[in-house]
N, C-alpha and C positions, 0 to 999 in steps of 0.2 A: 190784574185782579187775582187774588189768591184763590178764590172760588167763584165761579160764575155759572148762571143758568141763563140761556139765551133762547127766546122764542119757543118755549117748551109747550108742546101740545100732548095731552094724554087722554086717551079714550077708554071708556068702558062700553064695548059694543059700538053703537053709533053715537053715543053721548060723549061730548067733550067735557071731562071733569076739570081739566087744566087747559086754558086757552091763551096761548101766546105769552106765557109768563117769562119775564126776565128779572133776575135777582143777582146782585153782586155782593160779595162779602170780603172784607179784608181780614188778614190773619189776626187772631186774638180779639175779634169783635163778637158782640152778641147782637143778633138781629132777631126780630120777632115777626111772625105772621099771625095776624088776627082777622077774625071774620066769623060769620055765623056758621052753623052746621051746614055741610054741603057746599061750602065755598071752594073746596079743592085743596085745603091746607094739608090734610093727611095724605092725599094722593101725591102731592108734591114731594113730601118727605119720603114716601115709599118709592118714588121714582129715583130720588137721589141715592137711596140705599140699595137700589137694584131689585126691589121686590115687585116693581111694576115697570113695564117697558114704555118708553116714550114713543109716540108716533112720529113726532117731528121735534127738532130743536137739539141743542147741545148742552152738556154739563161738563165744565172743565174744573179740575181740582189740581192745584199746583202745576199748572201748564200741561196737564195730561187730560185727554178726553176720557171720561168714565161712563157716560151713558151707554147702556147696552152690556156692561160688564156684570158678572154674577155678584150676588150679595156677598159671598165669601171673599171674592177678590177686592171688592170695595171695602169690606171690613179690614182686610189685611193692609190696605193702603192708609188706614187710620181714620175711617169714618164709622162711627158707632151710632146705632139707632135705638132709642128707647121708645117703643111703640105705645100708642094709647091702650090703656087697660093693663099695663105693666108686664103681662105675659111671663111672670115668674113661674118656676116649677114648684107647685104647692106642696108636693109630697117629699121633696128633697129638703135638706137642711139649708140654712142660710149660708153656711160655709161652702157647701157643694154648689149652690147657685152662683156664688162669687167665683169659684174656681172655674166653672163652666164658661164664665165670661172671658177667661184668658186662653181659651182653647186654640186660638190662632197663633199663640206665642210659643216660643221654645226657650225663653230665658227665665230667670228667677223671678217669682211673683211675690215673694215675701214683703218686699218694700212697698209694693203696690197695694197689697192687702192692708198694710199699715196706713197708707194714704187714705184708703176707703174708710177705715175706722176713725181716722182723724176728722173726716167729713161727717161720718155717721156713727158716733159712739154707741148708739143703741144697737147697731148691728153686731158689734163686738160682744155685747152682753147676751146676744141671742144666737150665737154661732151654731149651736147644736140643735136649735129649735126648728121645727118644720116651717118652711116659708109661708105655707097657707094659714098658719095660726097667727101670723103677724097682723097688726092693725093696718088699715089702709095707708096711713102715712108711712109706716115702717116698710110696707111692701113697695111703696114708691121709692123710698130710699134704697131698697135692695135692687130694684130695677136699674136705678141710676148707677149704683155702686157696681153692679155686674157689667154695665157698659164701660165704666171707667177701667175695669180690669183688662180691657183690650188695649189700653194706653192710647186712646183716640187723640187725634189732632183736631177733629171736627166731631161735635156731638149733636145729634138730632134728637130733640125732646118733643114728644107729641103729647100735649095735654097733661103735663106732670102734676098740675094742681086739681085735676078732675076728681070730684067727690070728697075732697079734703076739707076739714074744718078751717075756718079763717086763720086761726093761729098757725096751723100747719102750712097753709098756703104761704104765709109770710116767711116761714122757715125754709120752705122749698125755694122761694125767691132768693133768700140770702145764700143758700148753698149753691145755687146756679151762679151767682156772682163770684163766690169763692172759687168754684171750679174754673171759671173764666180767668180769674187772677193768677191761677196756676198755669196758664198758657193754653187752655183749650178754647177753641172757637166754637160758638154755639148758635144753632138755629132753633128757636123756641116757637113752637106752635101752641097757641093758648086761646081759650075762650074767655079766660079771666084777663081782659084787656088792661085793666087797671094795674095788676101785678106785672104783666108782661111789659107794658110801656115804661114802668119804673125800673125794671131790671135791665132792659136792652138799651143799646145806644141808638139803633135805627129800627123803624117799623114799616111793615108793608101791610096794607089793608086789602083783603081779598073778598070778592063777591062773585058768585056764579063763575068761578074758575079763572077770574082775571084779577090782576093787580089794579085797583082803582085809585090808590093813593099810597105814596111812600114819602117818608121824611124822617128827620131827626125825631126821636120819641118825645122830646120836650115840646116840639112844635105840634105833634099829633095830640098830646095831652091837652093842648089849648084849642084844638080845632073843634068848632061847634058841632059839626056833623058827627065827628068821632065821639064827642061827649054824649050826644043824644042816642046814637046807635049802639055804642059799645060800652060806655061808662055809666049809663043810667042816670045822666045828669040832664 
């Protein structure tokens, strides 16, 4: 398995936010984690990227154990995290935000800037603009573009459609698939289960820190429990 999480337990104090979770991902795959607020999805991503330490369990990436490593070392290995809430630098320009995304690199970034502009043409039009003055959808594009500047092999996306208009949600879903076609493996955390299950190949349903269901996304879209609980059907 190209990337695997095995029997992962993560605590906040005495409370287990992630309970015995195991997830496997093949290279160039998109998987999605869906579930209600507090299900443990964000904690799982934070643990993968080194922002939170696991109490028990293992995370392997390209046959190397990475749980316990620092966020910078994990980023240097090719795992980029786009956190919930975008976390852009609002008083810096769009260009400076993008350049900051490449800080772990020592090679030429011009071609990668061009790649970001191909995904997000609007960012090119607003290069000198303060990031905080962008619309919500444009800020999300910037957050993803900044992560792409590190040349990731694995991209962790936490609620990229949160707070966006329906038309922009569709656009974000299209861009995620486009990035994946360019060779980037993606873990997508989403409350918009309808979008997530249409974008990903496989899905994991989380509740109270555990994986309660996992399958091909086409199967999950037909599952009556998933329809009632997450798709509003």
